[in-house]
C-alpha positions in Angstrom: 10.0 -13.2 29.7 9.4 -13.5 33.4 10.7 -10.0 34.0 8.4 -8.7 31.3 5.4 -10.4 32.8 6.2 -9.1 36.2 6.7 -5.6 35.0 3.4 -5.6 33.1 1.4 -7.0 36.0 -2.3 -6.8 35.1 -1.8 -4.3 32.3 -4.1 -5.1 29.3 -2.4 -6.6 26.3 -2.4 -4.7 23.1 -2.8 -5.6 19.4 -1.4 -3.2 16.9 -3.4 -3.9 13.7 -1.6 -2.3 10.7 -4.0 -2.2 7.8 -1.9 -0.4 5.1 -2.7 1.4 3.0 -1.1 0.1 -0.2 2.1 1.7 -1.5 3.0 3.2 1.9 6.0 1.1 2.8 4.0 -1.9 4.0 6.5 -4.5 2.7 9.4 -2.8 4.4 7.4 -2.8 7.7 6.4 -6.4 7.3 9.8 -7.7 6.4 11.3 -5.9 9.4 8.7 -7.4 11.7 9.1 -10.9 10.3 12.8 -10.8 10.4 13.3 -9.5 13.9 11.1 -11.7 16.0 13.6 -12.2 18.8 14.3 -8.4 19.1 10.5 -7.8 19.2 10.1 -10.4 21.9 12.7 -8.7 24.0 10.6 -5.6 24.0 7.3 -7.5 24.7 5.9 -7.9 21.1 4.9 -10.9 19.1 4.5 -11.0 15.3 2.5 -14.2 14.5 3.4 -16.6 11.7 -0.2 -17.5 10.9 -1.4 -16.1 7.6 1.9 -15.2 6.0 2.2 -16.7 2.5 5.2 -18.7 1.5 7.7 -16.8 -0.7 8.3 -13.1 -0.8 5.4 -12.0 1.4 5.8 -11.1 5.1 2.4 -9.9 6.2 -0.6 -11.9 7.5 -2.3 -11.6 4.1 -4.1 -15.0 4.3 -5.9 -13.8 7.4 -7.1 -10.7 5.5 -8.2 -12.9 2.6 -10.1 -15.2 5.0 -12.0 -12.1 6.3 -12.7 -11.0 2.7 -13.8 -14.5 1.6 -11.3 -14.3 -1.3 -10.8 -17.2 -3.7 -7.1 -16.9 -3.2 -7.5 -17.9 0.5 -5.9 -21.3 1.4 -6.6 -22.6 4.9 -3.3 -24.4 4.9 -1.5 -21.1 5.5 -3.8 -20.1 8.3 -7.2 -18.5 8.9 -8.4 -15.9 11.4 -9.4 -18.6 13.9 -5.9 -20.1 13.7 -4.3 -16.7 14.2 -6.4 -16.2 17.4 -5.2 -19.6 18.7 -1.6 -18.5 18.1 -2.3 -15.2 19.9 -3.8 -17.2 22.8 -0.5 -19.1 23.2 1.5 -15.9 23.7 1.5 -13.4 26.6 3.0 -10.6 24.6 1.5 -7.6 22.8 0.6 -8.5 19.2 1.5 -6.9 15.9 -0.5 -7.8 12.8 0.1 -6.3 9.4 -1.5 -6.6 6.0 -2.4 -4.0 3.4 -5.2 -6.3 2.3 -6.9 -5.5 5.6 -7.7 -2.3 3.8 -10.2 -4.3 1.7 -11.2 -6.5 4.7 -12.6 -3.6 6.6 -15.3 -3.1 3.9 -16.6 -6.5 5.1 -17.7 -4.8 8.2 -19.4 -7.7 9.9 -16.5 -10.2 9.6 -13.8 -7.6 10.3 -15.8 -6.4 13.3 -16.2 -9.9 14.6 -12.4 -10.4 14.3 -11.7 -7.3 16.3 -14.4 -8.4 18.8 -12.6 -11.7 19.3 -9.5 -9.9 20.2 -11.3 -7.7 22.7 -13.0 -10.7 24.3 -9.5 -11.9 25.1 -8.9 -8.7 27.0 -6.7 -7.3 24.3 -6.8 -3.5 23.5 -6.9 -3.0 19.7 -5.2 -0.1 18.0 -5.7 0.2 14.3 -2.8 1.9 12.5 -3.2 3.2 8.9 -0.8 5.2 6.7 -2.3 7.5 4.1 -0.6 8.9 1.0 -1.5 12.0 -0.9 -3.8 10.9 -3.7 -1.7 12.5 -6.5 1.3 10.4 -5.8 -0.8 7.4 -4.8 -2.7 7.1 -8.0 0.5 7.1 -10.0 2.4 4.7 -7.8 -0.5 2.3 -7.5 -1.0 2.2 -11.2 2.6 1.2 -11.8 2.3 -1.6 -9.3 -1.0 -2.9 -10.8 0.7 -3.1 -14.2 2.8 -5.8 -12.7 -0.4 -7.5 -11.5 -1.8 -7.9 -14.9 -3.9 -4.8 -14.9 -4.7 -4.0 -18.6 -6.5 -0.7 -18.6 -5.1 2.6 -19.7 -4.3 5.3 -17.2 -7.0 7.7 -18.2 -9.7 5.1 -17.6 -8.0 4.1 -14.3 -8.1 7.7 -13.0 -11.7 8.2 -14.2 -12.9 5.1 -12.4 -11.3 6.3 -9.2 -12.9 9.7 -9.5 -16.3 8.2 -10.2 -16.3 5.6 -7.3 -13.9 7.4 -4.9 -12.1 4.1 -4.8 -10.4 1.5 -7.0 -12.5 -1.7 -7.3 -10.5 -4.3 -9.1 -10.8 -8.0 -8.8 -11.8 -8.5 -5.1 -9.9 -5.4 -3.9 -11.4 -2.2 -2.6 -8.7 0.5 -2.4 -10.3 3.7 -1.1 -9.0 7.1 -2.3 -11.5 8.9 0.0 -9.9 8.5 3.4 -12.9 9.7 5.2 -14.9 6.8 3.7 -12.1 4.4 4.5 -11.8 5.4 8.2 -15.6 5.3 8.5 -15.5 1.5 8.0 -13.5 0.9 11.1 -15.2 -0.5 14.2 -16.6 2.0 16.6 -14.8 2.6 19.9 -11.5 1.4 18.4 -8.4 3.5 18.9 -7.2 4.7 15.4 -3.7 6.0 14.7 -3.5 7.8 11.3 -0.1 8.6 9.9 1.0 10.5 6.8 3.3 8.5 4.5 4.9 11.7 3.2 5.4 13.2 6.6 6.7 10.0 8.0 9.7 10.0 5.6 11.4 6.8 7.0 8.2 4.8 7.3 9.7 1.7 9.0 11.3 3.9 11.7 8.0 5.8 12.1 6.1 2.5 12.6 8.6 1.4 15.2 7.9 4.7 16.9 4.2 3.8 17.0 5.2 0.7 18.9 7.3 2.8 21.3 10.6 1.5 19.7 13.4 2.6 17.5 15.1 0.7 14.7 18.1 0.5 16.9 16.0 -1.4 19.5 15.5 -4.0 16.7 19.2 -4.1 15.8 18.6 -2.2 12.5 20.9 0.5 11.1 19.3 2.6 8.4 15.8 2.6 7.0 14.9 -0.6 5.2 13.4 -0.1 1.7 11.5 -2.8 -0.3 9.5 -2.8 -3.5 11.1 0.3 -5.2 8.8 1.9 -7.7 8.9 0.4 -11.2 10.2 2.8 -13.8 7.7 4.1 -16.3 9.5 2.7 -19.3 9.6 -0.8 -17.8 6.0 -0.6 -16.8 5.1 0.5 -20.3 7.0 -2.6 -21.7 4.8 -4.8 -19.5 1.7 -2.9 -20.6 2.7 -3.2 -24.2 3.2 -7.0 -23.9 -0.1 -7.4 -22.2 -1.9 -5.7 -25.0 0.1 -7.0 -28.0 1.7 -10.3 -26.8 5.1 -8.9 -27.9 8.2 -8.2 -25.9 9.8 -4.8 -26.7 13.4 -4.9 -27.7 15.9 -3.6 -25.2 17.0 -0.8 -27.5 13.4 0.5 -27.7 12.9 0.3 -23.9 16.2 2.3 -23.4 14.9 5.0 -25.9 11.5 5.1 -24.1 13.3 5.6 -20.8 14.6 8.9 -22.0 11.1 10.1 -22.8 9.0 8.3 -20.2 10.8 8.0 -17.0 9.9 10.7 -14.5 6.5 11.3 -16.2 3.6 12.5 -14.2 -0.1 12.7 -14.4 -1.7 15.4 -16.6 -2.6 18.8 -15.0 -6.3 18.3 -15.7 -6.3 14.9 -13.9 -4.3 16.4 -11.0 -6.8 19.2 -10.6 -9.8 16.8 -10.6 -8.1 14.7 -8.0 -7.4 17.7 -5.8 -11.0 18.9 -6.1 -12.5 15.5 -5.5 -10.7 14.8 -2.2 -9.8 18.2 -0.8 -12.7 18.5 1.6 -12.5 14.9 2.9 -8.7 15.3 3.3 -9.1 18.4 5.4 -11.7 16.7 7.5 -9.4 13.7 8.1 -6.5 16.1 9.0 -8.6 17.9 11.5 -10.1 14.8 13.1 -7.0 12.6 13.3 -4.3 15.2 13.8 -2.4 14.3 10.6 -1.0 16.6 7.9 0.3 16.3 4.4 -2.9 15.2 2.7 -4.4 18.6 1.7 -1.2 20.2 0.4 0.0 18.1 -2.5 3.8 17.9 -3.0 5.2 19.6 -6.1 6.9 16.4 -7.3 3.4 14.9 -7.9 2.6 17.5 -10.5 4.6 15.9 -13.3 7.6 17.0 -15.4 7.9 20.3 -17.1 7.9 18.6 -20.5 7.3 15.1 -21.8 4.2 12.9 -22.2 1.9 12.3 -19.3 0.7 9.0 -17.9 -2.5 9.4 -19.8 -0.5 9.7 -23.1 1.9 6.9 -22.3 -0.5 4.2 -21.1 -2.9 4.4 -24.0 -3.9 2.4 -27.0 -2.5 5.2 -29.2 1.0 4.9 -27.7 0.9 1.1 -28.0 0.2 1.5 -31.7 2.9 4.1 -32.2 5.6 2.1 -30.3 4.6 -1.1 -32.2 5.8 0.6 -35.4 9.2 1.4 -34.0 12.6 -0.2 -34.6 15.4 0.4 -32.1 17.2 2.8 -34.5 14.0 4.7 -35.3 13.1 4.9 -31.6 16.3 6.7 -30.7 15.3 9.6 -33.0 11.5 9.4 -32.5 9.8 12.2 -30.5 7.0 10.5 -28.7 5.2 13.8 -28.3 4.5 13.6 -32.0 7.5 15.2 -33.8 10.3 13.4 -35.7 
């Protein structure tokens, strides 16, 4: 530590503030940071404990919830002022990560005050955000929200995003217009925008933002957490939420053949591209990022089979409710028997 302090001299401390977005490898990044504190320290970084919930979470989510004023916030796990005290007790550069900071930035006064407190400590703040092409994002986020007790069908989900340019659910604000999202960040703050698709190995990419490699942290291979839920298993959760019934394993297996790998309908795809093309191109020009305005072909859905709009709908729930495992194996969910 002494050598690090001597080398740094009077150099300003840094805070790398990673704000998400959702479904861009945030859990992998946070688990890596939380699990390699000693290695981070050797390279001059500190990942605070304040705000990290007990259990499976590894980011400073309670700090984000404090800034949001969310009802889930519990002071026992640490508020923003407690985080600042923990930062005061360290001489290292700071890394903070929570995808729920994506919602906190819409509370501009409180988020701005938090950034201001960091600056008043002589800390240079860099905000890091990963963005994902909206076609894949809308599909991946919907599957995750199904596990969080979201009950709406996919068609309404997509329509709401297109109307509001964001998902507003419970206390969350998840922006699909990245120009709007970046406009919420405090002025005169350094912003690093990264493409989730272009990053590939996102944890390695984030280590690079810190000026490190995974090898510097003693890691071999890209960590991966929270793999995407299969469409058939997501439908089973959706079905139970709407009917109160569990689907039999035989039916879920049959549905997997028809559902897994499904994509969004072409009409929805075209509407999403049209809605966000101009703002995507503006963000690419301004922040030197690529991969937003040229959707990947694997976002376009399968050559055959039902779309998300067909699968996650009241009509499909009614049709599947009438199936037995034997009949499901021979049932064409596109409407033919």
